[in-house]
C-alpha positions in Angstrom: -62.7 -1.8 71.6 -62.5 0.5 74.5 -62.4 -2.4 76.9 -59.6 -4.0 74.9 -57.6 -0.7 74.9 -58.2 -0.4 78.6 -57.0 -4.0 79.3 -53.9 -3.4 77.2 -53.1 -0.2 79.1 -53.5 -1.9 82.4 -51.4 -4.9 81.3 -48.6 -2.6 80.1 -48.7 -0.6 83.4 -48.6 -3.8 85.4 -45.6 -5.1 83.5 -43.9 -1.7 84.0 -44.6 -1.8 87.8 -43.4 -5.4 88.0 -40.2 -4.5 86.1 -39.6 -1.6 88.4 -40.1 -3.7 91.5 -37.6 -6.3 90.2 -35.1 -3.6 89.5 -35.6 -2.0 92.9 -35.1 -5.3 94.6 -31.9 -6.2 92.7 -29.2 -7.2 95.1 -26.3 -4.8 95.7 -23.4 -6.2 97.7 -21.6 -3.9 100.2 -18.0 -4.8 99.5 -14.8 -3.6 101.3 -11.4 -3.8 99.6 -8.2 -3.3 101.5 -6.8 -0.7 99.0 -7.7 1.2 95.8 -6.0 -1.0 93.3 -7.9 -4.1 94.5 -11.1 -2.1 94.9 -11.0 -1.0 91.3 -10.6 -4.6 90.0 -13.5 -5.7 92.3 -15.6 -2.9 90.8 -14.8 -4.0 87.3 -16.0 -7.6 88.0 -19.0 -6.7 90.2 -20.3 -3.8 88.1 -23.6 -2.4 89.2 -24.1 -5.2 91.6 -21.5 -4.0 94.1 -20.8 -0.9 96.1 -17.1 -0.9 96.8 -15.3 1.0 99.6 -11.5 0.9 99.8 -10.0 1.2 103.3 -6.7 2.7 102.1 -7.5 5.7 99.9 -5.9 7.2 96.8 -2.1 7.8 97.1 -2.2 5.9 100.4 0.4 3.4 101.7 -1.1 0.0 102.4 1.9 -1.0 104.5 1.7 1.8 107.0 -2.1 2.3 107.1 -3.8 3.0 110.4 -7.5 2.1 110.4 -10.1 4.4 111.8 -13.4 3.7 113.7 -15.2 4.3 110.4 -13.2 1.6 108.8 -14.2 -0.8 111.5 -17.8 0.2 111.0 -17.6 -0.4 107.2 -15.9 -3.7 107.6 -18.5 -5.0 110.0 -21.4 -4.1 107.6 -19.7 -5.6 104.6 -21.2 -8.5 102.7 -17.7 -9.4 101.3 -14.2 -8.2 102.2 -11.3 -8.6 99.8 -7.6 -8.4 100.7 -4.6 -8.9 98.5 -2.8 -11.0 101.0 0.8 -12.3 101.1 1.6 -10.0 104.1 0.5 -6.7 102.5 -2.3 -5.9 105.0 -0.5 -6.5 108.3 -3.1 -4.4 110.1 -6.2 -6.4 108.9 -6.3 -8.9 111.8 -6.4 -6.1 114.3 -9.2 -4.4 112.4 -11.2 -7.5 112.1 -11.0 -8.0 115.9 -11.9 -4.4 116.6 -14.8 -4.4 114.2 -16.4 -7.7 115.2 -16.5 -8.8 111.5 -17.4 -12.5 111.6 -16.6 -13.7 108.1 -13.2 -14.5 106.6 -11.8 -12.1 104.0 -11.3 -13.3 100.5 -7.6 -13.4 99.6 -7.5 -12.2 96.0 -3.8 -13.3 95.5 -4.4 -16.9 96.4 -2.8 -19.2 93.7 -0.5 -16.4 92.4 3.0 -17.6 91.5 4.7 -15.5 94.1 8.4 -14.5 94.4 10.4 -14.2 97.6 13.5 -12.5 99.0 15.7 -12.6 102.1 15.1 -9.8 104.5 16.9 -9.7 107.9 17.6 -13.4 107.7 14.0 -14.4 106.9 12.4 -15.5 103.6 9.6 -12.9 102.8 7.0 -13.1 100.1 6.6 -10.2 97.8 3.0 -8.9 98.1 3.0 -6.5 95.1 1.4 -9.0 92.8 -0.8 -6.5 90.9 2.2 -4.9 89.2 1.9 -7.6 86.6 -1.5 -8.0 84.9 -0.8 -11.7 84.5 -1.3 -11.9 88.3 -4.4 -9.8 88.2 -6.0 -12.5 86.1 -5.8 -14.7 89.2 -7.4 -11.9 91.2 -10.3 -11.8 88.7 -10.8 -15.5 89.0 -11.0 -15.3 92.8 -13.1 -12.2 92.9 -15.6 -13.7 90.4 -16.0 -16.8 92.5 -16.5 -14.8 95.7 -19.1 -12.5 94.3 -21.0 -15.4 92.7 -21.0 -17.2 96.1 -22.4 -14.0 97.8 -24.9 -13.3 95.1 -25.6 -16.4 92.9 -28.5 -14.7 91.2 -26.2 -12.3 89.4 -23.5 -14.9 88.5 -24.0 -14.4 84.7 -23.3 -10.7 85.1 -20.2 -11.3 87.1 -18.9 -13.8 84.5 -19.6 -11.4 81.6 -17.8 -8.6 83.5 -14.9 -10.8 84.4 -14.5 -12.1 80.8 -14.5 -8.5 79.5 -11.9 -7.5 82.1 -9.7 -10.5 81.3 -9.5 -9.2 77.8 -8.4 -5.8 79.1 -5.7 -7.5 81.2 -4.3 -9.5 78.2 -4.2 -6.2 76.3 -2.2 -4.5 79.1 0.3 -7.4 79.1 0.7 -7.1 75.3 1.1 -3.3 75.6 3.9 -3.7 78.1 5.7 -6.2 75.9 5.3 -3.9 72.9 6.9 -1.0 74.8 9.7 -2.8 76.7 10.7 -5.8 74.6 12.5 -3.6 72.1 14.7 -1.9 74.9 18.2 -3.4 74.9 19.0 -5.6 77.9 21.8 -3.3 79.2 19.3 -0.4 79.5 16.6 -2.3 81.4 17.6 -1.1 84.9 15.7 1.3 87.1 16.1 2.7 90.7 12.9 3.0 92.8 12.0 3.8 96.4 11.3 0.2 97.5 11.2 -3.3 96.1 7.6 -3.2 94.7 8.2 -3.9 91.0 9.5 -7.4 91.2 6.6 -9.0 89.4 6.8 -6.3 86.7 10.5 -7.0 86.4 10.0 -10.7 86.2 7.4 -10.4 83.5 9.1 -7.8 81.3 12.8 -8.4 82.1 13.4 -5.1 83.8 15.8 -5.0 86.8 14.6 -2.8 89.6 17.0 -1.7 92.4 15.8 -0.1 95.6 17.2 1.1 99.0 14.6 -0.8 101.0 12.8 -4.1 100.6 9.2 -5.2 100.1 7.7 -3.0 102.9 8.0 0.7 103.4 8.0 0.0 107.1 11.6 -1.4 106.9 14.7 0.9 107.0 17.9 0.7 105.0 21.2 0.7 106.9 24.0 3.0 105.9 25.9 -0.1 104.7 23.0 -1.2 102.5 22.7 2.2 101.0 26.5 2.4 100.3 26.4 -1.1 98.7 23.4 0.0 96.5 25.2 3.1 95.4 28.2 1.1 94.3 25.9 -1.4 92.5 24.1 1.4 90.6 27.4 3.0 89.5 28.9 -0.4 88.4 25.7 -1.4 86.5 25.2 2.0 84.9 21.6 2.6 86.1 20.6 5.9 84.5 17.1 6.6 85.7 15.2 6.7 89.1 11.6 7.0 90.0 9.7 8.3 93.1 6.5 6.6 94.1 3.1 8.3 94.8 2.5 6.5 98.1 5.7 7.0 100.0 8.5 9.4 100.9 11.0 10.0 98.1 13.7 11.4 100.3 16.0 8.3 100.4 15.7 7.4 96.7 16.6 11.0 95.8 19.7 10.8 98.1 20.8 7.6 96.4 20.2 9.0 92.9 22.1 12.2 93.8 25.1 10.1 94.8 25.0 8.0 91.6 24.1 10.6 88.9 20.8 8.8 88.0 18.3 11.1 86.4 14.6 11.5 87.5 12.2 9.5 85.4 9.0 10.8 87.1 6.5 9.3 89.5 5.2 5.7 89.4 1.9 4.5 90.9 2.9 1.4 92.8 0.5 0.6 95.6 -2.3 3.1 95.2 -4.3 4.7 92.5 -4.3 8.4 92.0 -7.3 10.6 92.7 -9.8 10.8 89.9 -8.2 13.9 88.6 -4.8 12.2 88.4 -3.2 10.1 85.7 -3.9 6.7 87.4 -7.5 6.6 88.7 -8.0 3.0 87.6 -5.8 -0.1 87.5 -5.8 -0.1 83.7 -4.7 3.6 83.5 -2.2 3.1 86.3 -0.5 0.2 84.5 -0.3 1.9 81.2 1.0 5.1 82.8 3.7 3.2 84.6 4.7 1.3 81.4 4.9 4.6 79.5 7.0 6.3 82.2 9.5 3.4 82.5 9.8 2.9 78.7 10.5 6.6 78.2 13.1 6.6 80.9 14.9 3.5 79.6 14.9 4.8 76.0 16.7 8.0 76.9 
């Protein structure tokens, strides 16, 4: 009996060691995402099998970002790099060249039903696709495929994580409709710093007006601002919002000239710090919906 007990003990110990070795050798992908919103969604799909670094940090502006040498180092070491695309990360090509990164970044927004506008005589694509969770469902599809390609052994985990997060996104979409569908059409008008809520507006029938276009790098002329002020007055826009990732000076000037009242701060292109109200995409979207719905109902 002693020999049997000893054999059982050795077998159990061997299994434990083998299990530990398997866990220790489990693949973890080093992933770089261009900005925090995308990085959070990548983390949701990748789970424990990814280590995600976001180049543009919390409260940062992805339009005007200036990469550092550390960013180039992180990019070169990455197993997978994700960008949103559609012109958002105008600095990425320069960073790739500087870093020596040899792969091609995954464009998370590929296959999104995009919207366009005319800016300075050119047709420009709106890059702010994540402000509708319907579009983030496309992100999840593209992220899942890319992670599975980089780490096929953990494909089942990526699929499970992606399916779970898709459910969350459908819940966010339903939540927005529950809050905004009951607002009367004439009240669904908001002033913001720049034209970053077009997909939100398209999905939930809210009209957003802004003094500048898709990119915070553009500047509004005095004529454009005057025209916007007249439009806001004629359409009876009552609320304005500042944005966490850019300068609120211009939108406040427009609001002052029209009598629009402050509705608070929206998280448009960047998550908040962990201590803030929007440290994840899910919390960011719910927070924005609540802020907008409250302002429209006043």
